[in-house]
N, C-alpha and C positions, 0 to 999 in steps of 0.2 A: 550401742551406737557404733556404727563401721568406722573403719579408719578414715574413710573418704568424707564421712559426715564430721568427724572430729577435725580434719583439716579445714573444712569449708567453715565451721562454727569458728575455729581459731582465727581464720583470715577476717571473718566478720567482727569479731571482738577487737581485733588490731586496728581495723578501719574505723570502728566506731571510737574507740579511745583516741586514735590519732586525730580524728575530726573535731573532737571536742577540745583536745589539748591545742589544736590550732585555733579553735574558737577563743578559748581562754587567753592565749598567749598573743593573738593577732593585734598588732599595734600598727601596722601599716607602714609605709616608707615616706621618705621625704619626696619622692616623685609622684606625679599624678597617675593614678592607677583606677582602674573600673573593676570591682568583684563581679564575677559571673552572675548573671541574672537568676533570681530564684522567683517561685511562685509561692504567693501566701494567701490563705483564706482567713476570714474573721468576721466578726460582728462589729467591730470597731468601724467608725466611721471613715470612709474611703476618703472623702474631702480633706479631713484633718490628717489622716495618715500620708497622703499623698504630698501635702504640703510639707509635712515633717520631712520626708524623703528629699524634697527639692531644696528645702532650707539646709540640710545636711550636705548635700552635693554642692551648694554654692559656697559652702565655707570651709570644706574639706578637700584634701589631696586625694583621698581615697573614697570615690564615688561609689554608691550603691545603686542597684537596679533591682527592683520588685515589682512582679506583676501581681498587684494586690486585688482581690475581689471581696466585696462586702456582701455578707448574706444576713438576712432577719434572723434574729435569735431564734424565733419559733420554727424556723426552716432550715436551720443549720445542720442539725444532726442527720436528717433524712437526705439532704443535699449531699452532705459529706460521705455518708456510708455508701451511697449509691455510686459516687464518683469513685471511691476506693474499690468498689466491687468491679469497676472497669478499667480499673488501674489508671484513672485519669485524675487522681488527687493532687493537692499541692505539696510543695517541700516542707512548709511549716503552716502553722496556725497562730493567730493572735485571739485569744478567748478570753472572756470573763472568767473568774474563778468558778462561778455557779454553773459554768457549763463544762468544767474539767472532768467531772466524773464520767458522763456517758462516754467520753472520748480518751479515757485515761489509758487504755489498753492499746492506743494506736499511735502514742507518743514515745519517743526514746528518753530514757533517763540520761541526765548528764553526771557521769560518774564522779564520786568524790575524790578520786584520784586526780582529776581534771580540775574540778571546783569543790573544794573541801566544805563540809557542812559548817565548819567555824566560820570560814570567809563569808559564806552565803548568809548566816545568821547574823554576822557583824555588819554586813552591808547593807541589807535589806530590812524594811519596817516588819514588825511582829506579824501582819496578815501574810506575809510571804511564806511563813511556815506551813501553809496549806500545800506548798509544792514540794515540801522536803518528805522524803521517803528514805527507807532502810538504806539502799544502796546509792541513792542519788537524788537529784532535783527534776521535778517534771517541766518546769518552765523558768523562764528569766522574766522577773517583774518588769512591767512597763508603765502602767499608771495606776493611780489609786484614786478614788473619788468617795470620800467619806460622807456618812449621813451627819447632819448638823442641825440646829435648831435656829430659824429665822424668827424673829420677835418683833411686834410692831410697838415702836417706841411711844407713839402718840397715844396708844391704848393704855399702855402702862403707865404713862404720865398722869393720863386722866383718872386712874385709879388710884394714884399717889403710892404706886409701886415703883421703887427707886431702881430696882436693877431686875434681871432676868432670873429664872429658876436654875438654881445649880443641882438641885436634888429632886428626884421624883415626887416625894412626899410632900414638897412645896405647892403641888398642883391642888392638892385638897384644900388649901386656902385660897389660892388663886381663882378657883372656879367660882366662887361665890363673889368675889370682887370683880371680875372681868366678864361674867357671863349676865347679859340682860334677857329679860322676857317682856312679852307684850302683856296686855291685860287678860289674853286668853291663856297665857302660860307658854306661848311658842317662843324659841329662842330667837332673839334678834342679833345679838353678838355673844359670841363664846370665847371662853378661855383658851380651849385646847380641841383640836379635832382627833379624838381617840374613842375606840370602842365599836367601830364599824369598819368594814372593808369596802363595802361599795363605793363610799365617796371619800375614800383616804388614800391618796396616791401611793405612798410607800408603807402601807399597813404591814405588810409581809417583813420588810426589813426592820420597822419600828419593833414589832413584836419579837424578831430574832434578836434585835439589840437588848431589849429587856431580859430575855433568856439568857444571853451571853453575859450580861452583867452579873448574873446570879450564878455564873460558873456552869451554866448548862450549855454543852457544846452543840445541842440539837441533833447532830449525828456523830457516831463514833464506832469503832471496830469492837465487835464484842469478842469473847473468848475464842471463838473459832475463826476469827479474822473475817467476819461478815460486817458489812457497813449497816447498822440499824440505828434508829432514832432514839433519843433520849428523852424524849417527851412522854411524861410518866403521869399517871393519875393518883399516885400514892398519896396519902393524907398530907405528908409534909413536903410534896414535890414542889419545886420551884415552878413547874407549869402552872400548877393550881394558884399560886401565890399571883403569879404574872397575869393570869387570865382574869382573876378577881380584881386585881387593880386595874386592867386595860378596860373591862366591860363596864365598870362603875360609871363611866362617863356618858353612857348611853342608857342608863337606868333612870328613868323618870321619878323613882322613889328615892334616888340617892340625894344627898345634899350637894354632890359634885356633878350633878346631870348638867351637861354643857354641849352635847352633840347628839344627832339622830341621823338616820338615813334619809330623811326629808330635805337635810341641810345640802346645799350646793357641794361640790368637789373642794376638798380643802384648800387646795391651791388657789383656785377661783375665789373661795372666801377670805383667804389671806391678802389677795391682791385686791379685793374691794373692802378691806378693813373691817371685815365682819368676824373674824377669827384672830385672836390675839398672836398665836404661835403657829408655825408650820414646821414639820420635819421633812426636810428635803435634802437632796444632795449638794455638795459644793459646786458642782458644775452647774447647779439651776441658778445661780446668782445673777447671772447676766440676763436669763429669761425674765426673773422679777423685776429687775431695774428697767429693762425695756418696755415690759408690759404695763407698769404704773410707776413712771419717773417721779412721781409726786409722794409716793408711799415712803414714809420714814421708819425704814428697818434697820435693823442691825443682825449680826449673826454671832452665835454662840455655840460652844460644845453642847452635845446631847446631854441632858441632865443625867446624873448617876444614882446609883443605890448608896444611901447615906452609909449604912453599916453592912458588913457581912458578904460584900459583893467584890467585883472587880472592875476597873475602868474599862469600859469596851463601848464601841459603836459599830455599826455595820458598815463595810466598806466594799465598794466595786472595785475589784482589782482585775486588771488584765495583765496577760503575760504571753510570751513567745514560746511556742514548743516545736520542736521538730520532729517530723513523722518518721515512723519506722519504715515506711513504704517509699521514702524519698531515694531517689538515686543521687542526690546533691547534698548530702548532709555536710560535708565538709564547707561547701559554699554557703550553706545556709546558716551554719554556726558562726561564720565569719562575718555574714550580713547582720546576724543578730547582734553581734559583738559591737559592731558600728552602730546599729540603731539604739543599743543600751549603754553606750558609753557615757560617762559621768557627764561630760560638757554637753553633749546632746539631750541627755534626759532633763539636764537643768533648763536648757531652751525649750523644751517641749513642755515643762511644768509651768514656765513663764507664759508661753503662747496660750496655753489651755486655761491658765488661771487655776491650776490645782497643785496640790502639794506633791513633791517627788516621791518616788519610792525608795530612795537611798536614805540612809540614816546620815550620812556625811553632809548631803545636801541640805537637809531639814536643820542640821547643826549649825548651818551658816546664818541662819535666821532670816527674818524678812521685817522690813519696816511697814510694809502695807497691813492695814489693821485687819483685813479679812483673810489674807493669805498667812498671818500668823497665827490666827484661829485654825485655819485648815491643816497647817503643817502640825500643831500640837495635838489634833484630833487624830491625823493619819498614824500617829505613833501608837495609838490604842486602838486603830481600826481591827475588825476581825470578821470572819465569815465561817460558813461550813460548808463542808461537801453537799451538794444537792443533785438529785436525779434530775429534776426539771424545775426551774424557778416558777414558770408560769402554773404548772401542775401543783406544786407544792404551795402556791399562794391560793389557790383554789381550795386546797385542803386546810389550810389555816382559816381562810374565810367561812368554809363550812362548819368548822370547829365554833368559831366565834359566834356565827349565825344561830348555831343550835342552842347556844348558852342565852343569848340576848332575847331570842324568841321565846324562851321557855320551852322549847321541843325537848331540850336533854339538860341533865345536870352537868355540873362542870367536870365531874368525874367521867361521866358517860361519854361526854364529848370528847374528851381526852383519849379515853381507850378507843373510841372509833378512829380518831385521828392516827393514834399510834399504829393501829392495824393497816390503814390505808396507807400510811406513810411508808411502812416497811416494805408493803407490796410494790410500792412505787420505786424504792431503792432496789429491791430485788431485780426488778425488771432490766435495770441497766448495769447490774453488777453479776449477773448469773447467765 
């Protein structure tokens, strides 16, 4: 490296660290000020984000100005890299964690000299660990939307079942009590919508939850530092046991048969009171209420593995990252500091009817019967680094379909999935 290059690199590092320190230490002043405008892209709702900024500016002496552009998740990567090639990209992005991996080389690390790893871990819920790297963090958490279980009180009461299932093995007895068939053997009412992907709204996330509960991270770095899948066909693998459990509910020969691809979409079935449980996100509660105000349902944590596992549920986390290509890193960090300030995050969580991403805010508790569940579940939310959630869902679906159709054995289906998923992961990491 030449002397000139060394000097330039030194200046860049100083500017980076200086900008991050400004971000972490920025607290504003008593005078009314406006931070310089930044541009931001993301998949987050523009209406919700812009309303949030308006709320902040109406209550804070230090207003922020963000030119925000919402892009559909399946269009984000191509739109983003095309803009970067033209040097027309934003200063920052607001992305769900499952879109982080394809864009990981484009965001700046917040070094631990500015925000210590200990402080980050103490401040944010467990799922935020996905942003933690050796030398810094990739993003500042913004929202968390955990997967929960909605259950129909009337259907449980009619079957003389006093409470919702807390463990997965309870479904093996619930299936017989809550599933009704007509004279031809067709399912009229079901206990649970599991075993298929075509009519199960959050099947990828549900199957992922089962794997995470059995301590299978789904993807991890191998000994060469390459991201690979941990979905394995070995005889005692967690993948085998999860798939055997998951697919039994669509097996007509199983005593737990309660679902099939001929059934309506699981959310539609839940709203029409023909399936007793629905695995949906916390953010779906308003939709369920509005679409059927007369439905007597409640919310509970996702069932867990009774022994040998760890408490976990899938969570959709979004976070702010500043781009390496931005010419306004200092301004971007200061704006993000305001957007993620504890008092503002508390208001956002209340407005969106979601749990906050900060541990201290969750610790304050809630008297709301639903938010109290969402808060507790948020603490055990988890996810994995994924190349493309739409494509990985299809790979999961193909694996399950090949098993339930009898096309492949469980081990063969898993082997196929393993190979295809690793190809997908390499496509965005190499």
